[in-house]
C-alpha positions in Angstrom: 36.8 43.9 60.5 34.0 41.4 60.4 30.7 42.5 61.8 28.4 40.2 63.7 25.6 38.8 61.5 22.1 40.1 62.3 19.2 37.8 62.9 17.6 38.9 59.6 20.8 37.9 57.7 20.9 34.5 59.3 17.2 33.8 58.7 17.6 34.9 55.1 20.6 32.7 54.6 18.9 29.6 56.0 15.7 30.4 54.1 17.6 30.6 50.9 19.4 27.3 51.7 16.0 25.7 52.5 14.5 26.9 49.2 17.5 25.6 47.2 17.3 22.3 49.0 13.6 22.0 48.3 14.0 22.8 44.6 17.0 20.5 44.4 15.1 17.6 46.0 12.1 18.1 43.6 14.5 18.3 40.7 15.9 14.8 41.5 13.0 13.0 43.2 9.9 15.0 42.4 7.2 14.3 39.8 9.4 15.7 37.0 12.6 14.4 38.4 15.3 12.0 37.3 13.6 8.8 38.3 10.3 9.7 36.6 12.2 10.7 33.4 13.2 7.0 32.9 9.6 5.9 33.4 8.4 8.6 30.9 10.9 7.4 28.3 9.6 3.8 28.7 6.1 5.0 28.3 7.1 7.1 25.2 8.6 4.0 23.6 5.5 2.0 24.2 3.3 4.8 22.8 5.5 5.1 19.7 5.1 1.3 19.1 1.3 1.7 19.4 1.4 4.6 17.1 3.3 2.6 14.5 0.7 -0.2 14.7 -2.2 2.3 14.3 -0.5 3.9 11.4 -0.1 0.5 9.7 -3.8 -0.2 10.2 -4.7 3.2 8.9 -2.6 2.7 5.8 -4.2 -0.7 5.1 -7.6 0.9 5.5 -6.7 3.8 3.2 -5.5 1.3 0.6 -8.8 -0.6 0.9 -10.8 2.6 0.6 -8.8 3.6 -2.5 -9.9 0.4 -4.1 -13.6 1.4 -3.5 -13.4 4.9 -4.9 -16.0 5.6 -7.6 -13.4 6.6 -10.2 -11.4 3.4 -9.9 -13.5 0.5 -8.5 -11.6 -2.7 -8.2 -13.9 -5.6 -9.4 -12.5 -8.0 -6.9 -13.2 -5.6 -4.0 -16.7 -5.0 -5.3 -17.5 -8.7 -5.4 -16.0 -9.2 -2.0 -18.2 -6.4 -0.6 -21.3 -7.8 -2.2 -20.6 -11.3 -0.7 -19.9 -9.9 2.7 -22.6 -7.3 3.1 -25.4 -8.7 1.0 -24.7 -12.4 1.2 -24.9 -12.8 -2.6 -22.8 -15.4 -4.3 -22.8 -17.0 -7.7 -24.6 -20.3 -7.8 -21.5 -22.3 -8.8 -19.0 -20.3 -6.7 -16.8 -21.9 -4.1 -15.9 -19.3 -1.4 -12.9 -20.1 0.8 -12.6 -17.7 3.8 -9.4 -17.3 5.8 -9.6 -16.0 9.3 
């Protein structure tokens, strides 16, 4: 009852197997495969830590800018800016800088 496979059928079968093997290999070992997924997760964790640091710096800068807004100028911030940018100090002031 079985018929002898034709050459086209055999070539189609092996072609499909080759394609499945090729896609399977790239799914495991390719640039978007299993091994690179772990590396990408490590990179993502490092980038999230960097993002958290940058956000912290931004929040600190935003708080400092808030103190310099025209509607609510902080006197301490204004005197600090005058000392730093213009070099003005009171004649009897003692300035201690922490670095």
